[in-house]
MARLO-155553 format. One record per atom (N, C-alpha, C): atom name; x, y, z; residue number from 1. Coordinates in nm, 3 decimals, padded with zeros to 5 digits, m for minus. Layout:
# MARLO-155553
<node><a>CA</a><px>X</px><py>Y</py><pz>Z</pz><k>NUM</k></node>
...
# end
This chain:
# MARLO-155553
<node><a>N</a><px>18.908</px><py>m06.052</py><pz>m00.734</pz><k>1</k></node>
<node><a>CA</a><px>18.993</px><py>m05.934</py><pz>m00.747</pz><k>1</k></node>
<node><a>C</a><px>19.137</px><py>m05.965</py><pz>m00.704</pz><k>1</k></node>
<node><a>N</a><px>19.148</px><py>m06.042</py><pz>m00.598</pz><k>2</k></node>
<node><a>CA</a><px>19.280</px><py>m06.075</py><pz>m00.546</pz><k>2</k></node>
<node><a>C</a><px>19.357</px><py>m06.162</py><pz>m00.646</pz><k>2</k></node>
<node><a>N</a><px>19.287</px><py>m06.254</py><pz>m00.711</pz><k>3</k></node>
<node><a>CA</a><px>19.350</px><py>m06.339</py><pz>m00.811</pz><k>3</k></node>
<node><a>C</a><px>19.398</px><py>m06.257</py><pz>m00.930</pz><k>3</k></node>
<node><a>N</a><px>19.322</px><py>m06.155</py><pz>m00.967</pz><k>4</k></node>
<node><a>CA</a><px>19.362</px><py>m06.067</py><pz>m01.077</pz><k>4</k></node>
<node><a>C</a><px>19.493</px><py>m05.996</py><pz>m01.045</pz><k>4</k></node>
<node><a>N</a><px>19.508</px><py>m05.951</py><pz>m00.922</pz><k>5</k></node>
<node><a>CA</a><px>19.632</px><py>m05.881</py><pz>m00.883</pz><k>5</k></node>
<node><a>C</a><px>19.752</px><py>m05.975</py><pz>m00.892</pz><k>5</k></node>
<node><a>N</a><px>19.736</px><py>m06.102</py><pz>m00.850</pz><k>6</k></node>
<node><a>CA</a><px>19.847</px><py>m06.197</py><pz>m00.861</pz><k>6</k></node>
<node><a>C</a><px>19.877</px><py>m06.231</py><pz>m01.006</pz><k>6</k></node>
<node><a>N</a><px>19.773</px><py>m06.238</py><pz>m01.087</pz><k>7</k></node>
<node><a>CA</a><px>19.795</px><py>m06.265</py><pz>m01.229</pz><k>7</k></node>
<node><a>C</a><px>19.869</px><py>m06.149</py><pz>m01.296</pz><k>7</k></node>
<node><a>N</a><px>19.835</px><py>m06.027</py><pz>m01.260</pz><k>8</k></node>
<node><a>CA</a><px>19.905</px><py>m05.912</py><pz>m01.314</pz><k>8</k></node>
<node><a>C</a><px>20.050</px><py>m05.909</py><pz>m01.268</pz><k>8</k></node>
<node><a>N</a><px>20.075</px><py>m05.946</py><pz>m01.143</pz><k>9</k></node>
<node><a>CA</a><px>20.214</px><py>m05.954</py><pz>m01.096</pz><k>9</k></node>
<node><a>C</a><px>20.292</px><py>m06.058</py><pz>m01.177</pz><k>9</k></node>
<node><a>N</a><px>20.226</px><py>m06.171</py><pz>m01.206</pz><k>10</k></node>
<node><a>CA</a><px>20.291</px><py>m06.275</py><pz>m01.286</pz><k>10</k></node>
<node><a>C</a><px>20.322</px><py>m06.223</py><pz>m01.426</pz><k>10</k></node>
<node><a>N</a><px>20.228</px><py>m06.152</py><pz>m01.487</pz><k>11</k></node>
<node><a>CA</a><px>20.249</px><py>m06.097</py><pz>m01.622</pz><k>11</k></node>
<node><a>C</a><px>20.365</px><py>m05.999</py><pz>m01.623</pz><k>11</k></node>
<node><a>N</a><px>20.378</px><py>m05.921</py><pz>m01.518</pz><k>12</k></node>
<node><a>CA</a><px>20.487</px><py>m05.825</py><pz>m01.510</pz><k>12</k></node>
<node><a>C</a><px>20.621</px><py>m05.896</py><pz>m01.494</pz><k>12</k></node>
<node><a>N</a><px>20.624</px><py>m06.001</py><pz>m01.414</pz><k>13</k></node>
<node><a>CA</a><px>20.751</px><py>m06.061</py><pz>m01.374</pz><k>13</k></node>
<node><a>C</a><px>20.796</px><py>m06.177</py><pz>m01.460</pz><k>13</k></node>
<node><a>N</a><px>20.714</px><py>m06.228</py><pz>m01.549</pz><k>14</k></node>
<node><a>CA</a><px>20.750</px><py>m06.354</py><pz>m01.614</pz><k>14</k></node>
<node><a>C</a><px>20.875</px><py>m06.346</py><pz>m01.701</pz><k>14</k></node>
<node><a>N</a><px>20.900</px><py>m06.237</py><pz>m01.771</pz><k>15</k></node>
<node><a>CA</a><px>21.023</px><py>m06.232</py><pz>m01.850</pz><k>15</k></node>
<node><a>C</a><px>21.146</px><py>m06.213</py><pz>m01.760</pz><k>15</k></node>
<node><a>N</a><px>21.131</px><py>m06.141</py><pz>m01.649</pz><k>16</k></node>
<node><a>CA</a><px>21.241</px><py>m06.132</py><pz>m01.552</pz><k>16</k></node>
<node><a>C</a><px>21.268</px><py>m06.269</py><pz>m01.491</pz><k>16</k></node>
<node><a>N</a><px>21.163</px><py>m06.342</py><pz>m01.460</pz><k>17</k></node>
<node><a>CA</a><px>21.181</px><py>m06.473</py><pz>m01.400</pz><k>17</k></node>
<node><a>C</a><px>21.242</px><py>m06.572</py><pz>m01.498</pz><k>17</k></node>
<node><a>N</a><px>21.216</px><py>m06.556</py><pz>m01.627</pz><k>18</k></node>
<node><a>CA</a><px>21.282</px><py>m06.640</py><pz>m01.727</pz><k>18</k></node>
<node><a>C</a><px>21.432</px><py>m06.614</py><pz>m01.726</pz><k>18</k></node>
<node><a>N</a><px>21.469</px><py>m06.486</py><pz>m01.728</pz><k>19</k></node>
<node><a>CA</a><px>21.611</px><py>m06.449</py><pz>m01.722</pz><k>19</k></node>
<node><a>C</a><px>21.675</px><py>m06.502</py><pz>m01.594</pz><k>19</k></node>
<node><a>N</a><px>21.608</px><py>m06.483</py><pz>m01.482</pz><k>20</k></node>
<node><a>CA</a><px>21.667</px><py>m06.525</py><pz>m01.355</pz><k>20</k></node>
<node><a>C</a><px>21.671</px><py>m06.677</py><pz>m01.344</pz><k>20</k></node>
<node><a>N</a><px>21.578</px><py>m06.747</py><pz>m01.409</pz><k>21</k></node>
<node><a>CA</a><px>21.582</px><py>m06.893</py><pz>m01.407</pz><k>21</k></node>
<node><a>C</a><px>21.705</px><py>m06.944</py><pz>m01.482</pz><k>21</k></node>
<node><a>N</a><px>21.741</px><py>m06.878</py><pz>m01.590</pz><k>22</k></node>
<node><a>CA</a><px>21.863</px><py>m06.917</py><pz>m01.661</pz><k>22</k></node>
<node><a>C</a><px>21.986</px><py>m06.900</py><pz>m01.572</pz><k>22</k></node>
<node><a>N</a><px>21.992</px><py>m06.789</py><pz>m01.501</pz><k>23</k></node>
<node><a>CA</a><px>22.103</px><py>m06.764</py><pz>m01.410</pz><k>23</k></node>
<node><a>C</a><px>22.101</px><py>m06.865</py><pz>m01.295</pz><k>23</k></node>
<node><a>N</a><px>21.984</px><py>m06.897</py><pz>m01.244</pz><k>24</k></node>
<node><a>CA</a><px>21.970</px><py>m06.995</py><pz>m01.137</pz><k>24</k></node>
<node><a>C</a><px>22.018</px><py>m07.132</py><pz>m01.182</pz><k>24</k></node>
<node><a>N</a><px>21.976</px><py>m07.175</py><pz>m01.299</pz><k>25</k></node>
<node><a>CA</a><px>22.020</px><py>m07.305</py><pz>m01.350</pz><k>25</k></node>
<node><a>C</a><px>22.170</px><py>m07.309</py><pz>m01.374</pz><k>25</k></node>
<node><a>N</a><px>22.224</px><py>m07.197</py><pz>m01.422</pz><k>26</k></node>
<node><a>CA</a><px>22.369</px><py>m07.190</py><pz>m01.440</pz><k>26</k></node>
<node><a>C</a><px>22.442</px><py>m07.202</py><pz>m01.307</pz><k>26</k></node>
<node><a>N</a><px>22.392</px><py>m07.136</py><pz>m01.205</pz><k>27</k></node>
<node><a>CA</a><px>22.457</px><py>m07.144</py><pz>m01.073</pz><k>27</k></node>
<node><a>C</a><px>22.442</px><py>m07.284</py><pz>m01.013</pz><k>27</k></node>
<node><a>N</a><px>22.328</px><py>m07.351</py><pz>m01.036</pz><k>28</k></node>
<node><a>CA</a><px>22.313</px><py>m07.490</py><pz>m00.990</pz><k>28</k></node>
<node><a>C</a><px>22.416</px><py>m07.579</py><pz>m01.059</pz><k>28</k></node>
<node><a>N</a><px>22.434</px><py>m07.559</py><pz>m01.188</pz><k>29</k></node>
<node><a>CA</a><px>22.530</px><py>m07.639</py><pz>m01.264</pz><k>29</k></node>
<node><a>C</a><px>22.673</px><py>m07.614</py><pz>m01.214</pz><k>29</k></node>
<node><a>N</a><px>22.707</px><py>m07.489</py><pz>m01.193</pz><k>30</k></node>
<node><a>CA</a><px>22.841</px><py>m07.457</py><pz>m01.143</pz><k>30</k></node>
<node><a>C</a><px>22.863</px><py>m07.518</py><pz>m01.005</pz><k>30</k></node>
<node><a>N</a><px>22.762</px><py>m07.511</py><pz>m00.919</pz><k>31</k></node>
<node><a>CA</a><px>22.775</px><py>m07.570</py><pz>m00.786</pz><k>31</k></node>
<node><a>C</a><px>22.794</px><py>m07.721</py><pz>m00.795</pz><k>31</k></node>
<node><a>N</a><px>22.717</px><py>m07.786</py><pz>m00.882</pz><k>32</k></node>
<node><a>CA</a><px>22.729</px><py>m07.931</py><pz>m00.893</pz><k>32</k></node>
<node><a>C</a><px>22.865</px><py>m07.973</py><pz>m00.948</pz><k>32</k></node>
<node><a>N</a><px>22.930</px><py>m07.887</py><pz>m01.027</pz><k>33</k></node>
<node><a>CA</a><px>23.061</px><py>m07.921</py><pz>m01.081</pz><k>33</k></node>
<node><a>C</a><px>23.175</px><py>m07.887</py><pz>m00.984</pz><k>33</k></node>
<node><a>N</a><px>23.159</px><py>m07.781</py><pz>m00.905</pz><k>34</k></node>
<node><a>CA</a><px>23.270</px><py>m07.735</py><pz>m00.821</pz><k>34</k></node>
<node><a>C</a><px>23.254</px><py>m07.770</py><pz>m00.674</pz><k>34</k></node>
<node><a>N</a><px>23.134</px><py>m07.780</py><pz>m00.625</pz><k>35</k></node>
<node><a>CA</a><px>23.112</px><py>m07.814</py><pz>m00.484</pz><k>35</k></node>
<node><a>C</a><px>23.098</px><py>m07.691</py><pz>m00.396</pz><k>35</k></node>
<node><a>N</a><px>23.109</px><py>m07.716</py><pz>m00.268</pz><k>36</k></node>
<node><a>CA</a><px>23.083</px><py>m07.613</py><pz>m00.166</pz><k>36</k></node>
<node><a>C</a><px>23.182</px><py>m07.498</py><pz>m00.171</pz><k>36</k></node>
<node><a>N</a><px>23.298</px><py>m07.518</py><pz>m00.228</pz><k>37</k></node>
<node><a>CA</a><px>23.399</px><py>m07.412</py><pz>m00.233</pz><k>37</k></node>
<node><a>C</a><px>23.357</px><py>m07.292</py><pz>m00.315</pz><k>37</k></node>
<node><a>N</a><px>23.267</px><py>m07.311</py><pz>m00.408</pz><k>38</k></node>
<node><a>CA</a><px>23.224</px><py>m07.202</py><pz>m00.495</pz><k>38</k></node>
<node><a>C</a><px>23.098</px><py>m07.133</py><pz>m00.445</pz><k>38</k></node>
<node><a>N</a><px>23.050</px><py>m07.170</py><pz>m00.329</pz><k>39</k></node>
<node><a>CA</a><px>22.921</px><py>m07.117</py><pz>m00.282</pz><k>39</k></node>
<node><a>C</a><px>22.924</px><py>m06.966</py><pz>m00.261</pz><k>39</k></node>
<node><a>N</a><px>23.030</px><py>m06.913</py><pz>m00.203</pz><k>40</k></node>
<node><a>CA</a><px>23.040</px><py>m06.768</py><pz>m00.181</pz><k>40</k></node>
<node><a>C</a><px>23.039</px><py>m06.693</py><pz>m00.314</pz><k>40</k></node>
<node><a>N</a><px>23.115</px><py>m06.742</py><pz>m00.408</pz><k>41</k></node>
<node><a>CA</a><px>23.119</px><py>m06.679</py><pz>m00.540</pz><k>41</k></node>
<node><a>C</a><px>22.984</px><py>m06.689</py><pz>m00.608</pz><k>41</k></node>
<node><a>N</a><px>22.913</px><py>m06.799</py><pz>m00.590</pz><k>42</k></node>
<node><a>CA</a><px>22.781</px><py>m06.815</py><pz>m00.651</pz><k>42</k></node>
<node><a>C</a><px>22.678</px><py>m06.720</py><pz>m00.590</pz><k>42</k></node>
<node><a>N</a><px>22.688</px><py>m06.698</py><pz>m00.461</pz><k>43</k></node>
<node><a>CA</a><px>22.597</px><py>m06.603</py><pz>m00.396</pz><k>43</k></node>
<node><a>C</a><px>22.618</px><py>m06.464</py><pz>m00.454</pz><k>43</k></node>
<node><a>N</a><px>22.742</px><py>m06.420</py><pz>m00.465</pz><k>44</k></node>
<node><a>CA</a><px>22.770</px><py>m06.288</py><pz>m00.523</pz><k>44</k></node>
<node><a>C</a><px>22.729</px><py>m06.283</py><pz>m00.670</pz><k>44</k></node>
<node><a>N</a><px>22.754</px><py>m06.391</py><pz>m00.743</pz><k>45</k></node>
<node><a>CA</a><px>22.715</px><py>m06.398</py><pz>m00.883</pz><k>45</k></node>
<node><a>C</a><px>22.564</px><py>m06.381</py><pz>m00.897</pz><k>45</k></node>
<node><a>N</a><px>22.488</px><py>m06.451</py><pz>m00.815</pz><k>46</k></node>
<node><a>CA</a><px>22.341</px><py>m06.443</py><pz>m00.822</pz><k>46</k></node>
<node><a>C</a><px>22.293</px><py>m06.302</py><pz>m00.785</pz><k>46</k></node>
<node><a>N</a><px>22.347</px><py>m06.244</py><pz>m00.680</pz><k>47</k></node>
<node><a>CA</a><px>22.303</px><py>m06.110</py><pz>m00.638</pz><k>47</k></node>
<node><a>C</a><px>22.335</px><py>m06.004</py><pz>m00.744</pz><k>47</k></node>
<node><a>N</a><px>22.454</px><py>m06.011</py><pz>m00.801</pz><k>48</k></node>
<node><a>CA</a><px>22.493</px><py>m05.911</py><pz>m00.902</pz><k>48</k></node>
<node><a>C</a><px>22.413</px><py>m05.927</py><pz>m01.030</pz><k>48</k></node>
<node><a>N</a><px>22.397</px><py>m06.050</py><pz>m01.077</pz><k>49</k></node>
<node><a>CA</a><px>22.319</px><py>m06.069</py><pz>m01.199</pz><k>49</k></node>
<node><a>C</a><px>22.171</px><py>m06.039</py><pz>m01.178</pz><k>49</k></node>
<node><a>N</a><px>22.119</px><py>m06.065</py><pz>m01.058</pz><k>50</k></node>
<node><a>CA</a><px>21.980</px><py>m06.030</py><pz>m01.030</pz><k>50</k></node>
<node><a>C</a><px>21.961</px><py>m05.878</py><pz>m01.029</pz><k>50</k></node>
<node><a>N</a><px>22.057</px><py>m05.807</py><pz>m00.970</pz><k>51</k></node>
<node><a>CA</a><px>22.047</px><py>m05.660</py><pz>m00.970</pz><k>51</k></node>
<node><a>C</a><px>22.051</px><py>m05.606</py><pz>m01.113</pz><k>51</k></node>
<node><a>N</a><px>22.140</px><py>m05.659</py><pz>m01.196</pz><k>52</k></node>
<node><a>CA</a><px>22.144</px><py>m05.617</py><pz>m01.336</pz><k>52</k></node>
<node><a>C</a><px>22.015</px><py>m05.651</py><pz>m01.409</pz><k>52</k></node>
<node><a>N</a><px>21.961</px><py>m05.768</py><pz>m01.382</pz><k>53</k></node>
<node><a>CA</a><px>21.834</px><py>m05.807</py><pz>m01.444</pz><k>53</k></node>
<node><a>C</a><px>21.718</px><py>m05.719</py><pz>m01.401</pz><k>53</k></node>
<node><a>N</a><px>21.719</px><py>m05.677</py><pz>m01.276</pz><k>54</k></node>
<node><a>CA</a><px>21.614</px><py>m05.589</py><pz>m01.226</pz><k>54</k></node>
<node><a>C</a><px>21.618</px><py>m05.455</py><pz>m01.299</pz><k>54</k></node>
<node><a>N</a><px>21.737</px><py>m05.397</py><pz>m01.314</pz><k>55</k></node>
<node><a>CA</a><px>21.748</px><py>m05.268</py><pz>m01.382</pz><k>55</k></node>
<node><a>C</a><px>21.708</px><py>m05.279</py><pz>m01.529</pz><k>55</k></node>
<node><a>N</a><px>21.749</px><py>m05.386</py><pz>m01.595</pz><k>56</k></node>
<node><a>CA</a><px>21.708</px><py>m05.405</py><pz>m01.735</pz><k>56</k></node>
<node><a>C</a><px>21.558</px><py>m05.425</py><pz>m01.746</pz><k>56</k></node>
<node><a>N</a><px>21.502</px><py>m05.501</py><pz>m01.654</pz><k>57</k></node>
<node><a>CA</a><px>21.358</px><py>m05.527</py><pz>m01.655</pz><k>57</k></node>
<node><a>C</a><px>21.277</px><py>m05.400</py><pz>m01.630</pz><k>57</k></node>
<node><a>N</a><px>21.322</px><py>m05.318</py><pz>m01.538</pz><k>58</k></node>
<node><a>CA</a><px>21.252</px><py>m05.193</py><pz>m01.510</pz><k>58</k></node>
<node><a>C</a><px>21.255</px><py>m05.100</py><pz>m01.630</pz><k>58</k></node>
<node><a>N</a><px>21.367</px><py>m05.092</py><pz>m01.699</pz><k>59</k></node>
<node><a>CA</a><px>21.375</px><py>m05.009</py><pz>m01.819</pz><k>59</k></node>
<node><a>C</a><px>21.284</px><py>m05.061</py><pz>m01.929</pz><k>59</k></node>
<node><a>N</a><px>21.279</px><py>m05.193</py><pz>m01.945</pz><k>60</k></node>
<node><a>CA</a><px>21.198</px><py>m05.253</py><pz>m02.050</pz><k>60</k></node>
<node><a>C</a><px>21.048</px><py>m05.237</py><pz>m02.022</pz><k>60</k></node>
<node><a>N</a><px>21.008</px><py>m05.242</py><pz>m01.896</pz><k>61</k></node>
<node><a>CA</a><px>20.867</px><py>m05.236</py><pz>m01.858</pz><k>61</k></node>
<node><a>C</a><px>20.820</px><py>m05.096</py><pz>m01.817</pz><k>61</k></node>
<node><a>N</a><px>20.901</px><py>m04.995</py><pz>m01.836</pz><k>62</k></node>
<node><a>CA</a><px>20.866</px><py>m04.860</py><pz>m01.791</pz><k>62</k></node>
<node><a>C</a><px>20.740</px><py>m04.807</py><pz>m01.858</pz><k>62</k></node>
<node><a>N</a><px>20.719</px><py>m04.840</py><pz>m01.985</pz><k>63</k></node>
<node><a>CA</a><px>20.602</px><py>m04.792</py><pz>m02.057</pz><k>63</k></node>
<node><a>C</a><px>20.473</px><py>m04.859</py><pz>m02.009</pz><k>63</k></node>
<node><a>N</a><px>20.482</px><py>m04.978</py><pz>m01.954</pz><k>64</k></node>
<node><a>CA</a><px>20.364</px><py>m05.053</py><pz>m01.909</pz><k>64</k></node>
<node><a>C</a><px>20.328</px><py>m05.025</py><pz>m01.764</pz><k>64</k></node>
<node><a>N</a><px>20.408</px><py>m04.952</py><pz>m01.694</pz><k>65</k></node>
<node><a>CA</a><px>20.389</px><py>m04.934</py><pz>m01.550</pz><k>65</k></node>
<node><a>C</a><px>20.256</px><py>m04.866</py><pz>m01.518</pz><k>65</k></node>
<node><a>N</a><px>20.211</px><py>m04.775</py><pz>m01.601</pz><k>66</k></node>
<node><a>CA</a><px>20.085</px><py>m04.705</py><pz>m01.575</pz><k>66</k></node>
<node><a>C</a><px>19.968</px><py>m04.803</py><pz>m01.572</pz><k>66</k></node>
<node><a>N</a><px>19.972</px><py>m04.905</py><pz>m01.656</pz><k>67</k></node>
<node><a>CA</a><px>19.867</px><py>m05.006</py><pz>m01.658</pz><k>67</k></node>
<node><a>C</a><px>19.854</px><py>m05.075</py><pz>m01.523</pz><k>67</k></node>
<node><a>N</a><px>19.968</px><py>m05.115</py><pz>m01.468</pz><k>68</k></node>
<node><a>CA</a><px>19.966</px><py>m05.184</py><pz>m01.338</pz><k>68</k></node>
<node><a>C</a><px>19.927</px><py>m05.090</py><pz>m01.225</pz><k>68</k></node>
<node><a>N</a><px>19.970</px><py>m04.966</py><pz>m01.234</pz><k>69</k></node>
<node><a>CA</a><px>19.934</px><py>m04.869</py><pz>m01.131</pz><k>69</k></node>
<node><a>C</a><px>19.784</px><py>m04.838</py><pz>m01.135</pz><k>69</k></node>
<node><a>N</a><px>19.724</px><py>m04.841</py><pz>m01.252</pz><k>70</k></node>
<node><a>CA</a><px>19.580</px><py>m04.822</py><pz>m01.262</pz><k>70</k></node>
<node><a>C</a><px>19.501</px><py>m04.936</py><pz>m01.198</pz><k>70</k></node>
<node><a>N</a><px>19.563</px><py>m05.051</py><pz>m01.187</pz><k>71</k></node>
<node><a>CA</a><px>19.500</px><py>m05.164</py><pz>m01.120</pz><k>71</k></node>
<node><a>C</a><px>19.536</px><py>m05.171</py><pz>m00.971</pz><k>71</k></node>
<node><a>N</a><px>19.604</px><py>m05.070</py><pz>m00.921</pz><k>72</k></node>
<node><a>CA</a><px>19.633</px><py>m05.062</py><pz>m00.779</pz><k>72</k></node>
<node><a>C</a><px>19.758</px><py>m05.135</py><pz>m00.735</pz><k>72</k></node>
<node><a>N</a><px>19.847</px><py>m05.164</py><pz>m00.829</pz><k>73</k></node>
<node><a>CA</a><px>19.971</px><py>m05.234</py><pz>m00.795</pz><k>73</k></node>
<node><a>C</a><px>20.087</px><py>m05.140</py><pz>m00.825</pz><k>73</k></node>
<node><a>N</a><px>20.163</px><py>m05.105</py><pz>m00.725</pz><k>74</k></node>
<node><a>CA</a><px>20.273</px><py>m05.011</py><pz>m00.742</pz><k>74</k></node>
<node><a>C</a><px>20.400</px><py>m05.077</py><pz>m00.795</pz><k>74</k></node>
<node><a>N</a><px>20.492</px><py>m04.993</py><pz>m00.836</pz><k>75</k></node>
<node><a>CA</a><px>20.619</px><py>m05.039</py><pz>m00.892</pz><k>75</k></node>
<node><a>C</a><px>20.697</px><py>m05.121</py><pz>m00.789</pz><k>75</k></node>
<node><a>N</a><px>20.701</px><py>m05.074</py><pz>m00.669</pz><k>76</k></node>
<node><a>CA</a><px>20.775</px><py>m05.143</py><pz>m00.564</pz><k>76</k></node>
<node><a>C</a><px>20.713</px><py>m05.281</py><pz>m00.537</pz><k>76</k></node>
<node><a>N</a><px>20.582</px><py>m05.288</py><pz>m00.532</pz><k>77</k></node>
<node><a>CA</a><px>20.514</px><py>m05.415</py><pz>m00.509</pz><k>77</k></node>
<node><a>C</a><px>20.542</px><py>m05.514</py><pz>m00.620</pz><k>77</k></node>
<node><a>N</a><px>20.544</px><py>m05.468</py><pz>m00.743</pz><k>78</k></node>
<node><a>CA</a><px>20.572</px><py>m05.556</py><pz>m00.857</pz><k>78</k></node>
<node><a>C</a><px>20.713</px><py>m05.613</py><pz>m00.849</pz><k>78</k></node>
<node><a>N</a><px>20.810</px><py>m05.528</py><pz>m00.823</pz><k>79</k></node>
<node><a>CA</a><px>20.948</px><py>m05.574</py><pz>m00.822</pz><k>79</k></node>
<node><a>C</a><px>20.979</px><py>m05.658</py><pz>m00.698</pz><k>79</k></node>
<node><a>N</a><px>20.922</px><py>m05.625</py><pz>m00.584</pz><k>80</k></node>
<node><a>CA</a><px>20.945</px><py>m05.705</py><pz>m00.464</pz><k>80</k></node>
<node><a>C</a><px>20.892</px><py>m05.846</py><pz>m00.484</pz><k>80</k></node>
<node><a>N</a><px>20.775</px><py>m05.858</py><pz>m00.545</pz><k>81</k></node>
<node><a>CA</a><px>20.719</px><py>m05.989</py><pz>m00.573</pz><k>81</k></node>
<node><a>C</a><px>20.810</px><py>m06.069</py><pz>m00.665</pz><k>81</k></node>
<node><a>N</a><px>20.860</px><py>m06.007</py><pz>m00.770</pz><k>82</k></node>
<node><a>CA</a><px>20.947</px><py>m06.078</py><pz>m00.865</pz><k>82</k></node>
<node><a>C</a><px>21.079</px><py>m06.118</py><pz>m00.800</pz><k>82</k></node>
<node><a>N</a><px>21.139</px><py>m06.030</py><pz>m00.725</pz><k>83</k></node>
<node><a>CA</a><px>21.269</px><py>m06.058</py><pz>m00.664</pz><k>83</k></node>
<node><a>C</a><px>21.256</px><py>m06.164</py><pz>m00.555</pz><k>83</k></node>
<node><a>N</a><px>21.153</px><py>m06.156</py><pz>m00.473</pz><k>84</k></node>
<node><a>CA</a><px>21.134</px><py>m06.257</py><pz>m00.369</pz><k>84</k></node>
<node><a>C</a><px>21.112</px><py>m06.394</py><pz>m00.431</pz><k>84</k></node>
<node><a>N</a><px>21.032</px><py>m06.400</py><pz>m00.537</pz><k>85</k></node>
<node><a>CA</a><px>21.011</px><py>m06.527</py><pz>m00.606</pz><k>85</k></node>
<node><a>C</a><px>21.140</px><py>m06.584</py><pz>m00.661</pz><k>85</k></node>
<node><a>N</a><px>21.220</px><py>m06.498</py><pz>m00.720</pz><k>86</k></node>
<node><a>CA</a><px>21.348</px><py>m06.540</py><pz>m00.778</pz><k>86</k></node>
<node><a>C</a><px>21.443</px><py>m06.590</py><pz>m00.671</pz><k>86</k></node>
<node><a>N</a><px>21.465</px><py>m06.512</py><pz>m00.568</pz><k>87</k></node>
<node><a>CA</a><px>21.561</px><py>m06.549</py><pz>m00.465</pz><k>87</k></node>
<node><a>C</a><px>21.514</px><py>m06.668</py><pz>m00.382</pz><k>87</k></node>
<node><a>N</a><px>21.384</px><py>m06.680</py><pz>m00.360</pz><k>88</k></node>
<node><a>CA</a><px>21.331</px><py>m06.793</py><pz>m00.286</pz><k>88</k></node>
<node><a>C</a><px>21.355</px><py>m06.923</py><pz>m00.363</pz><k>88</k></node>
<node><a>N</a><px>21.331</px><py>m06.920</py><pz>m00.492</pz><k>89</k></node>
<node><a>CA</a><px>21.356</px><py>m07.038</py><pz>m00.575</pz><k>89</k></node>
<node><a>C</a><px>21.504</px><py>m07.074</py><pz>m00.575</pz><k>89</k></node>
<node><a>N</a><px>21.590</px><py>m06.975</py><pz>m00.584</pz><k>90</k></node>
<node><a>CA</a><px>21.734</px><py>m07.000</py><pz>m00.586</pz><k>90</k></node>
<node><a>C</a><px>21.781</px><py>m07.058</py><pz>m00.453</pz><k>90</k></node>
<node><a>N</a><px>21.735</px><py>m06.999</py><pz>m00.343</pz><k>91</k></node>
<node><a>CA</a><px>21.778</px><py>m07.044</py><pz>m00.210</pz><k>91</k></node>
<node><a>C</a><px>21.731</px><py>m07.187</py><pz>m00.184</pz><k>91</k></node>
<node><a>N</a><px>21.607</px><py>m07.218</py><pz>m00.218</pz><k>92</k></node>
<node><a>CA</a><px>21.556</px><py>m07.354</py><pz>m00.198</pz><k>92</k></node>
<node><a>C</a><px>21.640</px><py>m07.454</py><pz>m00.279</pz><k>92</k></node>
<node><a>N</a><px>21.670</px><py>m07.421</py><pz>m00.402</pz><k>93</k></node>
<node><a>CA</a><px>21.750</px><py>m07.509</py><pz>m00.486</pz><k>93</k></node>
<node><a>C</a><px>21.890</px><py>m07.530</py><pz>m00.432</pz><k>93</k></node>
<node><a>N</a><px>21.954</px><py>m07.424</py><pz>m00.388</pz><k>94</k></node>
<node><a>CA</a><px>22.089</px><py>m07.435</py><pz>m00.333</pz><k>94</k></node>
<node><a>C</a><px>22.088</px><py>m07.518</py><pz>m00.205</pz><k>94</k></node>
<node><a>N</a><px>21.990</px><py>m07.498</py><pz>m00.118</pz><k>95</k></node>
<node><a>CA</a><px>21.982</px><py>m07.575</py><pz>00.004</pz><k>95</k></node>
<node><a>C</a><px>21.964</px><py>m07.723</py><pz>m00.028</pz><k>95</k></node>
<node><a>N</a><px>21.879</px><py>m07.755</py><pz>m00.125</pz><k>96</k></node>
<node><a>CA</a><px>21.861</px><py>m07.894</py><pz>m00.165</pz><k>96</k></node>
<node><a>C</a><px>21.991</px><py>m07.953</py><pz>m00.219</pz><k>96</k></node>
<node><a>N</a><px>22.062</px><py>m07.876</py><pz>m00.302</pz><k>97</k></node>
<node><a>CA</a><px>22.190</px><py>m07.925</py><pz>m00.355</pz><k>97</k></node>
<node><a>C</a><px>22.293</px><py>m07.947</py><pz>m00.245</pz><k>97</k></node>
<node><a>N</a><px>22.300</px><py>m07.855</py><pz>m00.150</pz><k>98</k></node>
<node><a>CA</a><px>22.398</px><py>m07.869</py><pz>m00.042</pz><k>98</k></node>
<node><a>C</a><px>22.362</px><py>m07.990</py><pz>00.046</pz><k>98</k></node>
<node><a>N</a><px>22.234</px><py>m08.004</py><pz>00.077</pz><k>99</k></node>
<node><a>CA</a><px>22.191</px><py>m08.118</py><pz>00.160</pz><k>99</k></node>
<node><a>C</a><px>22.217</px><py>m08.250</py><pz>00.090</pz><k>99</k></node>
<node><a>N</a><px>22.197</px><py>m08.256</py><pz>m00.040</pz><k>100</k></node>
<node><a>CA</a><px>22.217</px><py>m08.382</py><pz>m00.113</pz><k>100</k></node>
<node><a>C</a><px>22.365</px><py>m08.416</py><pz>m00.126</pz><k>100</k></node>
<node><a>N</a><px>22.452</px><py>m08.317</py><pz>m00.118</pz><k>101</k></node>
<node><a>CA</a><px>22.596</px><py>m08.341</py><pz>m00.130</pz><k>101</k></node>
<node><a>C</a><px>22.656</px><py>m08.390</py><pz>00.001</pz><k>101</k></node>
<node><a>N</a><px>22.589</px><py>m08.366</py><pz>00.111</pz><k>102</k></node>
<node><a>CA</a><px>22.644</px><py>m08.405</py><pz>00.243</pz><k>102</k></node>
<node><a>C</a><px>22.614</px><py>m08.548</py><pz>00.274</pz><k>102</k></node>
# end
């Protein structure tokens, strides 16, 4: 049962994570070209684009929300899982890039 809940979270979040992965790769590329000076701008860029992606994703998935709620997974739980996965991946990548540049 627990595996089913994680699989459903993945199904809900995978198109958001695809969008956020593109933004993450773009920010990695920008950091590698500009260096540490652009880090503040990249943090704001990632937060703003993630917020926009979340709102677009919620509008797109609004019709499917009842399905997930019938399986005992709420809207907040779905989005928190997707956002934490996205930001965790971005933070780990940025830390690795910063450490490798030093």
